VEXVOFI-678906 format. One line per field, with one value per residue (C-alpha): x, y, z; residue number from 1. Coordinates in nm, 3 decimals. Layout:
px	[X, ...]
py	[Y, ...]
pz	[Z, ...]
resi	[NUM, ...]
END
This chain:
px	[-10.358, -10.072, -10.323, -10.554, -10.246, -10.173, -10.526, -10.551, -10.214, -10.345, -10.650, -10.490, -10.245, -10.548, -10.726, -10.410, -10.351, -10.741, -10.697, -10.385, -10.542, -10.842, -10.609, -10.408, -10.734, -10.857, -10.523, -10.522, -10.874, -10.807, -10.515, -10.703, -10.981, -10.724, -10.543, -10.868, -11.029, -10.731, -10.563, -10.793, -11.151, -11.240, -11.358, -11.732, -11.797, -12.161, -12.059, -11.839, -12.026, -12.150, -12.081, -11.869, -11.997, -12.035, -12.257, -12.611, -12.789, -13.023, -13.307, -13.338, -13.536, -13.353, -13.343, -13.421, -13.099, -13.047, -12.894, -12.687, -12.479, -12.710, -12.618, -12.552, -12.330, -12.107, -12.092, -11.993, -11.711, -11.579, -11.584, -11.418, -11.124, -11.092, -11.101, -10.807, -10.594, -10.656, -10.598, -10.260, -10.133, -10.273, -10.053, -10.152, -10.255, -10.488, -10.648, -10.720, -10.869, -11.127, -11.284, -11.415, -11.718, -11.698, -11.880, -11.669, -11.626, -11.458, -11.204, -11.109, -11.153, -11.397, -11.733, -12.029, -11.823, -12.002, -11.704, -11.429, -11.086, -10.725, -10.821, -11.029, -10.758, -10.492, -10.701, -10.785, -10.431, -10.359, -10.652, -10.842, -11.147, -11.398, -11.669, -11.809, -12.148, -12.308, -12.602, -12.832, -12.582, -12.343, -12.615, -12.736, -12.846, -12.844, -12.534, -12.336, -12.385, -12.296, -11.964, -11.893, -11.926, -11.755, -11.447, -11.438, -11.426, -11.178, -10.923, -10.963, -10.715, -10.963, -11.302, -11.531, -11.882, -12.062, -12.332, -12.659, -12.954, -13.243, -13.530, -13.832, -14.037, -13.843, -13.512, -13.476, -13.182, -13.183, -13.557, -13.542, -13.206, -13.190, -13.531, -13.562, -13.899, -14.061, -14.196, -14.409, -14.301, -14.256, -14.502, -14.780, -14.750, -14.781, -15.113, -15.033, -14.853, -14.519, -14.515, -14.546, -14.260, -14.046, -14.149, -14.079, -13.743, -13.639, -13.740, -13.532, -13.231, -13.290, -13.301, -13.004, -12.773, -12.784, -12.565, -12.312, -12.455, -12.387, -12.494, -12.819, -12.847, -13.210, -13.444, -13.528, -13.621, -13.725, -14.097, -14.288, -14.443, -14.390, -14.597, -14.402, -14.074, -13.973, -13.671, -13.791, -14.154, -14.289, -13.962, -14.040, -14.227, -14.507, -14.615, -14.687, -14.428, -14.577, -14.651, -14.283, -14.145, -14.341, -14.243, -13.859, -13.733, -13.913, -13.764, -13.428, -13.500, -13.607, -13.307, -13.085, -13.277, -13.220, -12.838, -12.781, -12.649, -12.903, -12.785, -13.045, -13.090, -13.098, -13.028, -13.217, -13.536, -13.479, -13.836, -13.932, -13.651, -13.701, -13.460, -13.566, -13.460, -13.077, -13.024, -12.707, -12.868, -13.181, -13.286, -13.446, -13.609, -13.751, -13.636, -13.422, -13.699, -13.924, -13.667, -13.636, -13.986, -14.095, -13.825, -13.575, -13.817, -13.804, -13.421, -13.396, -13.616, -13.414, -13.105, -13.252, -13.354, -12.991, -12.905, -12.519, -12.468, -12.616, -12.621, -12.627, -12.788, -12.654, -12.900, -12.864, -13.037, -13.063, -13.139, -12.843, -12.563, -12.662, -12.301, -12.280, -12.443, -12.526, -12.270, -11.984, -12.110, -11.936, -12.263, -12.464, -12.223, -12.031, -12.271, -12.594, -12.531, -12.219, -12.272, -12.657, -12.787, -12.498, -12.458, -12.119, -12.145, -12.063, -12.167, -12.125, -12.183, -12.433, -12.291, -12.026, -12.051, -12.353, -12.344, -12.412, -12.118, -11.868, -11.970, -11.889, -11.602, -11.287, -11.218, -10.997, -11.222, -11.527, -11.303, -11.110, -11.433, -11.653, -11.404, -11.307, -11.702, -11.713, -11.783, -11.628, -11.672, -11.705, -11.948, -11.826, -11.576, -11.537, -11.158, -11.033, -10.659, -10.731, -10.945, -10.680, -10.412, -10.614, -10.656, -10.297, -10.188, -10.450, -10.297, -9.939, -10.046, -10.242, -10.573, -10.711, -10.579, -10.421, -10.648, -10.979, -10.865, -10.795, -11.129, -11.318, -11.143, -11.187, -11.563, -11.559, -11.367, -11.604, -11.896, -11.740, -11.668, -12.014, -12.187, -11.908, -11.753, -11.418, -11.356]
py	[-6.966, -6.866, -6.835, -6.594, -6.375, -6.340, -6.267, -5.967, -5.819, -5.847, -5.659, -5.400, -5.328, -5.291, -5.050, -4.852, -4.817, -4.730, -4.455, -4.317, -4.323, -4.118, -3.869, -3.835, -3.790, -3.531, -3.332, -3.356, -3.215, -2.941, -2.846, -2.858, -2.634, -2.396, -2.361, -2.335, -2.080, -1.839, -1.899, -1.999, -1.888, -1.522, -1.318, -1.212, -0.862, -0.798, -0.518, -0.327, -0.029, -0.067, 0.296, 0.593, 0.715, 1.078, 0.952, 0.941, 0.590, 0.588, 0.341, 0.347, 0.093, -0.153, -0.145, -0.425, -0.534, -0.711, -1.065, -1.001, -0.723, -0.498, -0.406, -0.051, -0.158, -0.368, -0.048, 0.145, -0.092, -0.040, 0.356, 0.331, 0.130, 0.401, 0.657, 0.488, 0.481, 0.832, 0.926, 0.767, 1.041, 1.325, 1.562, 1.653, 1.999, 1.842, 1.599, 1.876, 2.112, 1.857, 1.891, 2.226, 2.351, 2.743, 3.016, 3.170, 3.486, 3.310, 3.143, 3.446, 3.737, 3.926, 4.042, 3.876, 3.659, 3.613, 3.503, 3.268, 3.361, 3.400, 3.482, 3.160, 2.963, 3.087, 3.024, 2.660, 2.589, 2.679, 2.517, 2.279, 2.267, 1.999, 2.197, 2.545, 2.677, 2.925, 3.165, 3.393, 3.673, 3.464, 3.384, 3.629, 3.420, 3.074, 3.156, 3.325, 3.042, 2.764, 2.960, 3.039, 2.677, 2.537, 2.741, 2.704, 2.315, 2.338, 2.487, 2.211, 1.940, 1.739, 1.789, 1.952, 1.945, 2.218, 2.302, 2.498, 2.526, 2.472, 2.376, 2.517, 2.794, 3.095, 2.923, 2.885, 3.080, 2.890, 2.940, 3.302, 3.373, 3.092, 3.033, 2.685, 2.526, 2.752, 2.559, 2.693, 2.562, 2.195, 2.242, 2.342, 2.011, 1.792, 1.668, 1.563, 1.249, 1.073, 1.070, 1.434, 1.488, 1.253, 1.425, 1.791, 1.667, 1.498, 1.810, 2.043, 1.802, 1.766, 2.135, 2.252, 1.975, 2.118, 2.422, 2.191, 2.154, 1.818, 1.864, 2.034, 2.121, 1.962, 1.820, 1.994, 1.693, 1.912, 1.912, 2.236, 2.115, 2.438, 2.726, 2.969, 2.862, 3.094, 2.892, 2.646, 2.707, 2.604, 2.510, 2.153, 1.919, 1.884, 1.974, 1.618, 1.361, 1.064, 1.241, 1.386, 1.017, 0.934, 1.242, 1.260, 0.937, 1.007, 1.348, 1.189, 0.928, 1.206, 1.417, 1.104, 1.011, 1.346, 1.281, 1.528, 1.431, 1.541, 1.665, 1.576, 1.889, 2.021, 1.749, 1.731, 1.918, 2.263, 2.286, 2.278, 2.517, 2.858, 3.164, 3.405, 3.745, 3.751, 3.407, 3.330, 3.003, 2.857, 2.586, 2.248, 2.173, 1.822, 1.536, 1.277, 1.028, 1.279, 1.341, 0.987, 0.919, 1.224, 1.400, 1.121, 0.889, 1.154, 1.161, 0.778, 0.727, 0.976, 0.776, 0.452, 0.601, 0.656, 1.005, 1.023, 1.376, 1.457, 1.826, 1.912, 2.230, 2.513, 2.443, 2.357, 2.026, 2.083, 1.728, 1.585, 1.885, 2.218, 2.342, 2.398, 2.383, 2.015, 2.095, 2.089, 1.843, 1.511, 1.387, 1.460, 1.346, 1.095, 0.992, 0.995, 0.994, 0.771, 0.529, 0.504, 0.570, 0.374, 0.650, 0.605, 0.852, 1.229, 1.459, 1.812, 2.116, 2.388, 2.712, 2.838, 3.202, 3.229, 3.525, 3.311, 3.085, 3.371, 3.593, 3.305, 3.085, 3.162, 2.973, 2.731, 2.633, 2.584, 2.376, 2.153, 2.109, 2.006, 1.746, 1.619, 1.582, 1.340, 1.572, 1.491, 1.844, 2.205, 2.427, 2.772, 2.861, 3.233, 3.235, 2.947, 3.021, 2.999, 2.696, 2.508, 2.588, 2.489, 2.137, 2.097, 2.201, 1.970, 1.679, 1.765, 1.782, 1.461, 1.639, 1.516, 1.155, 1.125, 0.803, 1.030, 1.278, 1.001, 0.827, 1.132, 1.237, 0.866, 0.909, 1.233, 1.111, 0.771, 0.989, 1.199, 0.879, 0.737, 1.059, 1.079, 1.413, 1.212, 0.985]
pz	[4.149, 3.915, 3.629, 3.821, 3.922, 3.549, 3.444, 3.731, 3.590, 3.234, 3.326, 3.526, 3.225, 2.985, 3.211, 3.240, 2.857, 2.802, 3.072, 2.892, 2.554, 2.703, 2.841, 2.521, 2.336, 2.572, 2.551, 2.179, 2.146, 2.390, 2.204, 1.877, 1.995, 2.132, 1.817, 1.618, 1.845, 1.855, 1.527, 1.255, 1.381, 1.283, 1.570, 1.579, 1.466, 1.575, 1.798, 1.530, 1.399, 1.032, 0.954, 1.073, 1.381, 1.236, 0.933, 0.984, 0.934, 0.655, 0.618, 0.231, 0.054, -0.143, -0.518, -0.754, -0.920, -1.264, -1.198, -1.506, -1.660, -1.883, -2.216, -2.136, -1.844, -2.089, -2.299, -1.994, -1.940, -2.289, -2.246, -1.920, -2.060, -2.337, -2.056, -1.866, -2.176, -2.228, -1.866, -1.864, -2.104, -1.919, -1.705, -1.352, -1.461, -1.733, -1.464, -1.222, -1.479, -1.560, -1.226, -1.324, -1.520, -1.553, -1.738, -2.031, -1.838, -1.560, -1.805, -1.999, -1.779, -2.023, -1.933, -2.138, -2.372, -2.702, -2.931, -2.875, -3.012, -2.884, -2.541, -2.504, -2.682, -2.433, -2.150, -2.250, -2.332, -1.948, -1.783, -2.018, -1.816, -1.797, -1.928, -2.015, -1.879, -2.129, -2.011, -2.189, -2.210, -2.416, -2.673, -2.947, -3.226, -3.381, -3.596, -3.341, -3.083, -3.308, -3.409, -3.032, -2.920, -3.227, -3.166, -2.805, -2.857, -3.116, -2.867, -2.611, -2.622, -2.423, -2.564, -2.319, -2.165, -2.333, -2.081, -2.066, -1.818, -2.045, -1.817, -2.022, -1.870, -1.713, -1.743, -2.117, -2.261, -2.577, -2.644, -2.553, -2.772, -3.024, -3.136, -3.013, -2.897, -2.671, -2.352, -2.057, -1.706, -1.667, -1.395, -1.628, -1.801, -1.486, -1.559, -1.911, -1.798, -1.830, -2.199, -2.240, -1.982, -2.204, -2.529, -2.400, -2.258, -2.609, -2.798, -2.584, -2.616, -2.989, -3.046, -2.807, -2.952, -3.296, -3.150, -2.983, -2.628, -2.493, -2.120, -1.989, -1.623, -1.615, -1.517, -1.194, -0.949, -0.669, -0.565, -0.536, -0.213, -0.011, -0.161, 0.062, -0.097, -0.393, -0.478, -0.724, -0.770, -1.105, -1.227, -1.062, -1.243, -0.992, -0.637, -0.566, -0.463, -0.640, -0.945, -0.956, -0.923, -1.220, -1.423, -1.352, -1.478, -1.821, -1.849, -1.787, -2.066, -2.295, -2.262, -2.315, -2.620, -2.760, -2.732, -2.437, -2.064, -1.822, -1.482, -1.209, -0.958, -0.686, -0.448, -0.196, -0.087, -0.254, -0.344, 0.039, 0.149, 0.276, 0.340, 0.621, 0.616, 0.762, 0.697, 0.476, 0.308, 0.233, 0.497, 0.468, 0.789, 0.705, 0.900, 0.736, 0.751, 0.575, 0.307, 0.240, 0.218, 0.008, -0.154, -0.232, -0.454, -0.749, -0.742, -0.700, -1.011, -1.207, -1.116, -1.214, -1.535, -1.617, -1.480, -1.487, -1.307, -0.983, -0.878, -0.503, -0.405, -0.197, 0.081, 0.437, 0.539, 0.908, 1.004, 0.829, 0.862, 0.998, 0.978, 0.587, 0.244, 0.126, -0.168, 0.077, 0.353, 0.396, 0.564, 0.267, -0.018, 0.120, 0.400, 0.195, -0.167, -0.167, 0.129, 0.150, -0.192, -0.342, -0.626, -0.788, -1.082, -1.118, -0.829, -0.899, -0.676, -0.744, -0.881, -0.625, -0.739, -0.540, -0.310, -0.014, -0.076, -0.163, 0.139, 0.374, 0.239, 0.030, -0.309, -0.150, 0.123, -0.116, -0.350, -0.103, 0.121, -0.166, -0.304, 0.038, 0.101, -0.210, -0.509, -0.851, -1.020, -0.887, -1.110, -1.125, -0.864, -0.841, -0.915, -1.149, -1.060, -0.692, -0.742, -0.940, -0.685, -0.404, -0.567, -0.631, -0.291, -0.129, -0.327, -0.246, 0.122, 0.124, 0.196, -0.109, -0.236, -0.581, -0.618, -0.575, -0.832, -1.083, -0.995, -1.061, -1.391, -1.499, -1.452, -1.648, -1.948, -1.944, -1.964, -2.244, -2.459, -2.393, -2.556, -2.834, -2.693, -2.686, -2.980]
resi	[1, 2, 3, 4, 5, 6, 7, 8, 9, 10, 11, 12, 13, 14, 15, 16, 17, 18, 19, 20, 21, 22, 23, 24, 25, 26, 27, 28, 29, 30, 31, 32, 33, 34, 35, 36, 37, 38, 39, 40, 41, 42, 43, 44, 45, 46, 47, 48, 49, 50, 51, 52, 53, 54, 55, 56, 57, 58, 59, 60, 61, 62, 63, 64, 65, 66, 67, 68, 69, 70, 71, 72, 73, 74, 75, 76, 77, 78, 79, 80, 81, 82, 83, 84, 85, 86, 87, 88, 89, 90, 91, 92, 93, 94, 95, 96, 97, 98, 99, 100, 101, 102, 103, 104, 105, 106, 107, 108, 109, 110, 111, 112, 113, 114, 115, 116, 117, 118, 119, 120, 121, 122, 123, 124, 125, 126, 127, 128, 129, 130, 131, 132, 133, 134, 135, 136, 137, 138, 139, 140, 141, 142, 143, 144, 145, 146, 147, 148, 149, 150, 151, 152, 153, 154, 155, 156, 157, 158, 159, 160, 161, 162, 163, 164, 165, 166, 167, 168, 169, 170, 171, 172, 173, 174, 175, 176, 177, 178, 179, 180, 181, 182, 183, 184, 185, 186, 187, 188, 189, 190, 191, 192, 193, 194, 195, 196, 197, 198, 199, 200, 201, 202, 203, 204, 205, 206, 207, 208, 209, 210, 211, 212, 213, 214, 215, 216, 217, 218, 219, 220, 221, 222, 223, 224, 225, 226, 227, 228, 229, 230, 231, 232, 233, 234, 235, 236, 237, 238, 239, 240, 241, 242, 243, 244, 245, 246, 247, 248, 249, 250, 251, 252, 253, 254, 255, 256, 257, 258, 259, 260, 261, 262, 263, 264, 265, 266, 267, 268, 269, 270, 271, 272, 273, 274, 275, 276, 277, 278, 279, 280, 281, 282, 283, 284, 285, 286, 287, 288, 289, 290, 291, 292, 293, 294, 295, 296, 297, 298, 299, 300, 301, 302, 303, 304, 305, 306, 307, 308, 309, 310, 311, 312, 313, 314, 315, 316, 317, 318, 319, 320, 321, 322, 323, 324, 325, 326, 327, 328, 329, 330, 331, 332, 333, 334, 335, 336, 337, 338, 339, 340, 341, 342, 343, 344, 345, 346, 347, 348, 349, 350, 351, 352, 353, 354, 355, 356, 357, 358, 359, 360, 361, 362, 363, 364, 365, 366, 367, 368, 369, 370, 371, 372, 373, 374, 375, 376, 377, 378, 379, 380, 381, 382, 383, 384, 385, 386, 387, 388, 389, 390, 391, 392, 393, 394, 395, 396, 397, 398, 399, 400, 401, 402, 403, 404, 405, 406, 407, 408, 409, 410, 411, 412, 413, 414, 415, 416, 417, 418, 419, 420, 421, 422, 423]
END
């Protein structure tokens, strides 16, 4: 009997121990789950918006990316490092001045500048601008133009973009005044194929480079799809979207092979834009879906071909931002070009001396709004002193971040090193 009693006591003791072990296991497991769930596990973010609520969502087809760094990208890294070293020695005034491409009249205060002397020298000592844009009224003949550009460049501590709009056809100041190769409108060559588009662009670039030009505001990537629109017309390469998509990248390649930086213009849909009587601005009425399907492919093709400057037009794109021109629109530049299109190179505004702009906005508004919207450079503000002061004040007040200024200047200097403008 005593043996049976001991056996029962032993069995009960084992059962209690097992029960205690199970309870300990459950408690440890529960504590471990709580610690993991609330300390280590990352919360799900499926309900967090992917983009800012005020930025349109764009369904842009993805681009095929190379798996390795291309040789040109490796070269760009080298130029970027050179630009960083250069920028480290620049003053704040010199950095801000790089944001502007101006005409020589704005720089000097003289009407119809045809020579560069002491006034140009003094002006560049005050504001060593990023570049100068010359037009037909500045050009008289080959010898004069060469001297004008050579002297202007010699006065600049930081060498400048020397720009022109040599599109061919009706916009050809060099062909009209300096005797370079004369072309009909690019539209007239549309059926001659991509090779002709490339050859024409290379000829233009080779011709104008001899005088000292290093930047051309071309090609026109707008499509002449609206025959009632007089804004672009036969300056476009085609009236067919697919055809333009094939021709624009070859023109970009041609300009680059000729040693001149191409500036792709006028983003986006200006060939479609109309301006009714009484309207301040030209308006693009296409939906964003239509713009992506029809107008965007030509610009994307030009970007993929190596366009390193993108000019944004002074047109209102109603379906994206009906409140202001694209050149000053956060939704167009930051929302579309930067965020959706992933274009991280130089964005420049259209000519800000256009009457539609100056009649509506003051210089300060134009400059600050454009830069805050994501532009890197301002083309021809109507008052250089006011434009410079606006940027300086906006940085001091924190409206424009110092990092944004330096990022833009770094891109500008990098491109200048790439094309041998800075050495």
